[in-house]
C-alpha positions as CSV (number, residue, x, y, z in Angstrom):
1,X,67.0,105.5,124.4
2,X,63.5,104.2,125.3
3,X,62.0,106.7,122.9
4,X,64.1,105.5,119.9
5,X,66.1,108.7,119.6
6,X,69.5,107.1,120.2
7,X,72.3,108.6,122.3
8,X,73.7,111.8,121.0
9,X,76.6,111.0,118.6
10,X,77.2,107.5,120.0
11,X,74.2,105.4,119.3
12,X,72.1,106.2,116.2
13,X,68.3,106.7,116.4
14,X,65.9,104.0,115.4
15,X,62.9,106.4,115.4
16,X,62.4,107.9,111.9
17,X,65.7,106.4,110.8
18,X,66.3,106.5,107.0
19,X,69.1,104.0,107.5
20,X,66.7,101.5,109.1
21,X,64.0,102.1,106.5
22,X,66.5,101.8,103.5
23,X,68.4,98.7,104.8
24,X,65.7,96.2,105.6
25,X,67.5,93.5,103.7
26,X,70.6,93.7,105.8
27,X,69.1,94.0,109.3
28,X,69.3,90.3,110.1
29,X,73.1,90.3,109.5
30,X,73.6,93.6,111.2
31,X,71.8,92.3,114.4
32,X,73.5,88.9,114.2
33,X,77.1,90.0,113.4
34,X,77.2,93.7,114.3
35,X,79.3,96.1,112.4
36,X,82.5,98.1,112.7
37,X,81.5,100.3,109.7
38,X,80.7,103.9,109.9
39,X,77.1,104.5,109.1
40,X,75.1,107.6,108.1
41,X,71.7,107.9,109.8
42,X,69.6,110.9,108.9
43,X,72.6,112.9,107.7
44,X,74.7,112.2,110.9
45,X,77.8,110.0,110.9
46,X,78.1,107.3,113.5
47,X,81.5,105.6,114.0
48,X,80.8,103.6,117.2
49,X,81.1,99.8,116.5
50,X,77.9,97.8,117.1
51,X,78.4,94.4,118.6
52,X,76.5,91.5,117.2
53,X,74.2,89.1,119.0
54,X,75.1,85.7,117.5
55,X,73.0,83.7,120.0
56,X,69.7,85.2,118.9
57,X,67.5,82.8,116.9
58,X,65.8,83.6,113.6
59,X,62.6,84.0,115.7
60,X,64.2,86.5,118.0
61,X,65.6,88.5,115.1
62,X,62.2,88.5,113.4
63,X,60.5,89.8,116.5
64,X,63.2,92.5,117.0
65,X,63.0,93.8,113.4
66,X,59.2,93.8,113.5
67,X,59.3,95.7,116.8
68,X,61.7,98.4,115.6
69,X,59.9,98.7,112.3
70,X,56.6,99.6,114.1
71,X,57.8,101.3,117.3
72,X,58.1,105.1,117.8
73,X,55.9,105.9,114.9
74,X,57.9,104.0,112.4
75,X,55.9,102.3,109.6
76,X,58.6,100.2,107.8
77,X,56.5,97.1,107.3
78,X,56.5,93.6,108.7
79,X,59.2,91.0,107.9
80,X,58.3,87.3,107.8
81,X,60.2,84.5,109.5
82,X,61.0,82.9,106.2
83,X,62.6,86.2,104.9
84,X,64.7,86.4,108.0
85,X,65.7,82.8,107.5
86,X,66.9,83.7,103.9
87,X,68.9,86.7,105.3
88,X,70.2,84.5,108.1
89,X,71.8,82.1,105.6
90,X,73.5,85.0,103.7
91,X,75.4,86.2,106.8
92,X,76.9,82.9,107.9
C-alpha cells in the first residue's frame, strides 16, 4: 500500500519492518530474483511468492533500497551503489 503497511496477509509491510531492517545484505537478490520462501515479518508469516525483477539495474535497485529504507518513518540507513554491486554479483 502507498503507506507502506502491505496488504493484509498477502503482501508484507515495508513500514517498520523488522525483516527489512535485519536483511539488508540480501535485499538486492530478493528484489532481483524474488522468493518463494515463507517469510516472517513482525511476527506474521507471509507465504505469497514474490516475483523478481531481473531487468532492474544496480542503480535502480540502489534507489529502491534507499527509498524503502527511508520511507514511512523507516531509518535503516543508506546503501551505496558499490555495495549493491557486490550483492548483485552474489545472486547471479
